C-alpha positions as CSV (number, residue, x, y, z in Angstrom):
1,M,-22.1,4.1,-2.1
2,K,-18.9,2.8,-0.1
3,A,-19.8,-1.1,-0.3
4,L,-19.9,0.0,-4.5
5,R,-16.7,2.3,-4.6
6,Y,-14.3,-0.6,-3.2
7,S,-16.6,-3.9,-4.4
8,R,-13.4,-5.2,-6.7
9,Q,-10.7,-4.5,-4.4
10,M,-13.1,-6.5,-1.9
11,L,-13.4,-9.3,-3.9
12,F,-9.9,-10.1,-3.8
13,S,-9.2,-13.0,-1.2
14,Q,-6.6,-11.3,0.9
15,I,-8.5,-7.7,1.4
16,G,-12.2,-9.1,1.6
17,E,-14.2,-7.0,4.1
18,S,-12.0,-6.8,7.0
19,G,-9.1,-5.7,4.6
20,Q,-11.3,-2.6,3.2
21,K,-11.9,-1.5,6.5
22,Q,-8.6,-1.6,8.0
23,I,-7.2,0.1,4.7
24,Q,-10.6,2.6,5.9
25,D,-9.0,3.1,9.4
26,S,-5.4,3.7,8.5
27,S,-4.0,7.2,7.9
28,V,-0.4,7.5,6.0
29,L,1.9,10.4,5.9
30,I,3.5,10.2,2.4
31,V,7.0,12.9,2.8
32,G,7.3,14.0,-0.9
33,C,5.1,14.7,-4.0
34,G,6.8,14.3,-6.9
35,A,6.8,11.2,-9.1
36,L,6.5,8.9,-6.5
37,G,4.9,10.5,-4.4
38,T,1.8,11.1,-6.6
39,V,1.7,7.9,-7.9
40,S,1.7,6.5,-4.0
41,A,-1.1,9.2,-3.2
42,N,-3.3,8.3,-5.9
43,H,-3.1,4.4,-5.1
44,L,-3.8,5.0,-1.7
45,V,-6.7,7.7,-2.4
46,R,-9.1,5.2,-4.8
47,A,-7.8,2.6,-1.9
48,G,-10.1,4.1,0.5
49,V,-7.3,5.0,3.2
50,G,-9.5,6.9,5.4
51,R,-6.8,9.9,6.0
52,V,-3.7,10.8,4.1
53,K,-0.8,13.1,5.0
54,I,0.6,14.8,1.7
55,V,4.0,17.1,2.8
56,D,5.5,18.8,0.2
57,R,8.1,21.9,0.0
58,D,8.2,22.8,-3.6
59,Y,5.5,24.2,-6.2
60,V,4.4,22.3,-9.6
61,E,6.2,23.4,-12.6
62,L,5.8,22.7,-15.6
63,E,9.0,20.2,-16.3
64,N,7.1,18.4,-13.3
65,L,4.3,17.0,-16.1
66,Q,5.6,14.7,-17.3
67,R,6.4,12.3,-14.3
68,Q,4.2,13.5,-11.3
69,I,0.9,11.7,-12.6
70,L,-1.5,14.2,-9.9
71,F,-0.4,17.4,-12.2
72,D,-1.6,19.6,-15.1
73,E,-0.7,23.2,-17.0
74,E,-3.1,24.8,-15.3
75,D,-1.5,24.0,-11.6
76,A,2.0,25.0,-13.4
77,R,1.4,28.3,-14.7
78,S,-0.9,29.2,-11.3
79,S,3.0,27.6,-9.5
80,L,0.3,25.8,-6.8
81,P,2.3,23.9,-4.2
82,K,2.6,20.4,-5.0
83,A,0.9,19.3,-2.0
84,V,-2.4,21.4,-2.5
85,A,-2.4,20.6,-6.7
86,A,-2.7,17.0,-5.0
87,V,-5.2,17.1,-2.5
88,D,-7.8,19.3,-5.0
89,K,-6.9,16.8,-7.7
90,L,-7.0,13.8,-4.6
91,K,-11.0,15.3,-3.2
92,K,-12.0,14.6,-7.1
93,V,-11.6,11.0,-7.3
94,N,-12.6,10.2,-3.4
95,S,-14.0,12.5,-1.2
96,D,-15.2,10.4,1.5
97,I,-11.7,10.4,3.2
98,L,-9.6,13.7,4.8
99,I,-6.0,13.9,2.3
100,E,-4.4,17.1,4.0
101,P,-1.8,19.4,2.7
102,F,1.5,20.6,4.4
103,V,3.4,22.8,2.3
104,L,6.8,22.9,4.5
105,D,10.1,21.3,4.5
106,V,10.5,17.8,6.6
107,N,13.4,19.0,10.0
108,P,14.0,18.1,12.3
109,K,11.6,20.3,14.7
110,N,8.4,19.0,12.8
111,V,8.7,15.2,11.9
112,E,8.5,13.8,14.7
113,S,4.5,15.3,15.1
114,L,4.0,14.6,11.5
115,V,5.4,11.0,11.6
116,N,3.7,10.5,15.4
117,A,-0.4,11.3,14.1
118,V,0.2,7.8,10.9
119,D,-0.2,4.6,10.6
120,L,3.1,4.1,7.8
121,V,4.8,6.8,6.4
122,L,5.6,7.0,2.6
123,D,9.0,7.9,1.2
124,G,8.9,10.0,-1.8
125,T,11.7,12.0,-1.6
126,D,14.4,13.0,-3.3
127,N,17.1,13.4,-0.8
128,M,19.0,11.3,1.7
129,E,18.9,13.8,4.7
130,T,15.2,13.8,4.8
131,R,15.3,9.8,4.9
132,F,17.5,10.1,7.5
133,L,15.1,12.4,10.0
134,I,12.2,10.3,8.6
135,N,13.7,7.0,10.0
136,D,14.4,8.4,13.5
137,A,11.2,9.4,13.9
138,C,9.8,6.3,12.9
139,I,12.1,3.8,14.7
140,K,11.9,6.3,17.7
141,N,7.8,6.7,17.2
142,G,7.3,2.8,16.5
143,V,6.2,4.1,12.8
144,P,6.3,1.7,10.0
145,W,7.9,2.9,7.6
146,I,8.9,2.0,3.3
147,Y,12.1,3.8,2.0
148,A,11.8,4.3,-2.0
149,G,14.7,5.6,-4.5
150,V,15.0,5.7,-7.5
151,V,18.4,7.1,-10.4
152,G,17.8,7.2,-13.4
153,S,16.1,4.2,-14.6
154,E,16.4,1.9,-11.2
155,G,14.4,1.7,-8.2
156,M,14.6,0.3,-5.3
157,T,12.4,0.3,-1.8
158,M,12.8,-1.2,1.4
159,D,10.0,-1.7,4.1
160,I,11.3,-1.0,7.9
161,I,9.3,-2.1,10.6
162,P,10.5,-1.0,14.2
163,G,11.7,-4.0,16.5
164,K,11.2,-5.8,13.7
165,T,13.5,-5.2,10.9
166,A,16.6,-3.5,10.2
167,C,16.3,0.2,9.4
168,F,17.4,2.6,7.4
169,R,20.4,3.8,10.0
170,C,21.1,0.1,10.1
171,L,22.5,0.2,6.5
172,I,23.6,3.1,5.4
173,Q,24.7,5.0,8.4
174,S,25.5,8.1,7.3
175,P,24.8,10.6,4.3
176,P,27.1,9.3,1.0
177,L,28.6,12.4,0.0
178,P,27.1,14.2,-3.0
179,A,27.7,12.7,-6.0
180,P,30.3,14.1,-8.9
181,C,27.9,13.7,-11.2
182,Q,24.2,13.4,-12.1
183,H,24.7,10.3,-13.5
184,A,26.6,8.3,-9.9
185,I,24.3,6.4,-8.2
186,W,24.5,6.6,-4.8
187,W,24.5,3.2,-3.6
188,E,28.1,2.9,-4.9
189,F,30.4,4.3,-1.9
């Protein structure tokens, strides 16, 4: 049954059976379950990543529904935590993998325990302070992470592999001051 689920993916020569086994043996932490986080979680679960941890402190609201693909009107009416609502949906997509919700604020006291037990961290956050926490914990613990940011209609990503690539703090040493208006782009200092 598992082979059938991933058969189309395994036909891709760069994945094959051995690559699928590697995917199934992997664990990923997604920090932030908004627009980026829900899309990332959806794809990882469908690809068969063996363990997915989703961390978010927020609750589903009606205005989330047009861009956060794992939520529906009932989630908003119930004001469910985003991590819980996402996991409920994702378990219906793939019940063979471990998907865990964490309803909490990532902070200096818990970031290392979240990062330490995974193979990769994906950024789905909406603030620079949390990105710096992720960066520092990942660099300290040798865990690769992918920065992702979107402002308006523009986005960017950066793969950060401790010991091999520049880190987030290498490029931006401290969080920029808040922009004077919502139309300013944060990377214009």
